[in-house]
N, C-alpha and C positions, 0 to 999 in steps of 0.2 A: 404336745411336742416338747422334747427336752431342750432347754436352752443351750446354746453353744458355750463351752467353757471359755473363760477369759484368755487363757494361754493360746487356744486355737484361734481366737479372733485376732490376737496380737500377731500370730504367725501369718495370717492372711494379709494383714495390713503391711507387714514387713516385706512379704513376697511381692505385693503390689507396688511398693515403693521401689524395690530393686528393679522390677520390670520397667517401670516408668523411667528410672535413671538410665537404664541401658538404651532404651529407645532414644532418649534425648542425646546421649553421647554419640550414637550413630548419626543422627541428624546434624549435630555440631561438626562432626568430621567432614561431612559432605559440604557443609556451608563454608568451612574454613579452608578447604583446598583452593589454592590460588590458581589463577590462569597459568602462571609459569609451571606449577606442579602438574596441571592437567596436560599441558603441552609436553612436558618432559615424560610423563607416564605414557602418553600416547606413542612415544618413540622408544619405549622399553626401559625407562629409568629404573623400574623395580628390579630389573635384572642386573643393574650396574654393580650392586653390592657383591655379586658373585664373579665379577670380571677380574681375572689375573693379569691379562695382557691384551692390548690391541695393537694391530699393525696395519699400516696403510701407506700408499704412495699418493702424494698430493701433486696433481698435474694441471697444467693449463694448455689446452690445444687451441691453436689459432689457425684458421683457414686450413691449409693442407699441412701445417707444421705440427708435429706431435711433440709435446714437451717431454723432457726426460723425467722431470718430477723430483720430489724429495721423499725419500723413504724413511718412515718412522716406525719404531717399536716403543710402546709406552707401557710401563708397568706401574699402574696408578697407585697401588698400595705401597710400593717402594718409592714412588715418584722418581723413577729412573727412566731416562730416555736414551734410546740408541738411534743415532743418525747414520744411515748407510750411504756412502758415496761410492758408486760403482759396485763391483762385485767383491772387492777385497778390502776396501778401506771403510772402517767404521769408527765413530766417535761416540763414547758413552758419557753422559753427563748426569750427575746427581743434582736435581733441581734445588736442593737445599744448599748447594755450594756453588751458586752462579757467581762468576767473577768476570773480569775483562777478557779473559781468554775464551770464554764460551757463551758470552751474553748474546752474540749475534745468532748463534745456533738456537738459543732459547727463545729469542724473539721470533724466529722463523717457525719454531715448534708451536708456540702459543698462537700464532696466526693460523697455521694449518689445522691445529686442534679445534680452534674456534669454529672454522668452517665445518669440520667433520662432526662435531658434537654440539652445535649451537643449541639444540633443544635442552640439553643438560646444563649448558652455560647459564640459561635463564634462572636455574635454581642455584648453581654454584656461585655466581657473581653477586654476592649479597650486598656489595657496595653500590651496585647500579640501581637505578629506579625504573620501575615498569609502570606504564600508563594503564588506564582502564581500557578495555577493548571497545572497538567501535566498528561498524560495518562500513566498508569502503570498497572502491574499485581497485583491483590489483594493478600494478604498473605495467606488467608485461602482457598477460593473457586477458586482462580486463574482466576478470571474474569478480563477483561480489563475495568478499571474504571478510572475516574478522581481522582486525589489525591491533597490535599492541606496539608500543615503542619502548625499547630498552635504551637508557641513556647512562653513560658512564661519567663518574665525577671528573672535575677539571684537573685533579691532581691524582697521581698514583698510576701504576700500570705503564705499559709500553705505549699505549695510544689513548691518553686521557681526553675526555670530552666528546668522544665519538658517540653516535646514536645509530640504532638499527630499527627500521620499521619491519615488523614480522607479520606476515599475512598467513592465516591458517584457516582450515576448513571446519565443518561441523564436527569432524572427528578429532580435531586439535592437531592434525598433521600440518606441518609448515609446507606451503606451496610456493611462496615467493618471499623475497626480502629486499629491502633497499638499505644500503650503507650510506650514512651521511657523516662525512669527516668533520670533526669538530662541531657536530650538531648543526651543520649548515642547513638552511631551508630546503635546498635542492639536493636530490640524491647524487652521490659520487659514483654509485654503481648499483644496478638492480639486476637480480638474477632469479631464475626459477629454482625450485627444489623438486627434482624428479628422479625417476628410476629408483624408487625405494626398494631396498633389499634387506632381508632379515638375517642378522648374524647372531645366533644364539640368543634371540630375544631382543637384540638391539636393532632398531630400524634406522638405516642410514640412507640418505638421498645421495646416490652415486654421482648424478649429473647436475650441474648448475649452469644454465645457459642465459645469455643476454637476449635482448629483444631484437637484435639485428646482427648480422654477420655470423660467420661460422666460428663461434667462440664457446668453449666449454671447459669450465673448471670442473675436474672430476677426480674420483678416487679409484685406484686400481689395487689389486692384490690385498684386498681387505680381509682381515681375520680378527675374530674376537675369541679369546681363550678363557674359559671359565676355570675356577678353582677345582 
């Protein structure tokens, strides 16, 4: 049998090395994906790069009283927010130019956006710390779910020092959360995440209910516009 030439042997070795490197890279990508990224992706984060505009009304319905809500339109790439008051009055703010005349509107927007897109906030809010997941009983439905806690630093932002316990299922969808003002030991508020709907690849929990009483923080007139 004719021996293999040296150049052919080198080619085989090089090809083998490239193949091994590719496999290792894929494995590393899986390992390096954080819990925050997995939760964000489960809610459609990969589609966010194509979003041109989102619009929603933030409402709180109590007992038989329907809230009027706050109507927002956000253009994330321009970081421009439109706040609608009634049918005819609107206020447009450039979030790079917040001052004393519009800071109260910006505070309301940040609050409402956090509720609306909290799975993505886990990735966006890089100054916050996120705990390792653990299995616990959820506060409202008493399901056994995974839980992480996101804690904000004591300085900076509109609500420094707050913490949120995020309860999610095996598919990384958020099912409940507890808000703890100032990282207090006891929850200030606990809610469900339910009635998920898909808007151009972005999954939004439309309803957030308490464990007692007819109380529902919800979103209406939701739209997601792609580029």
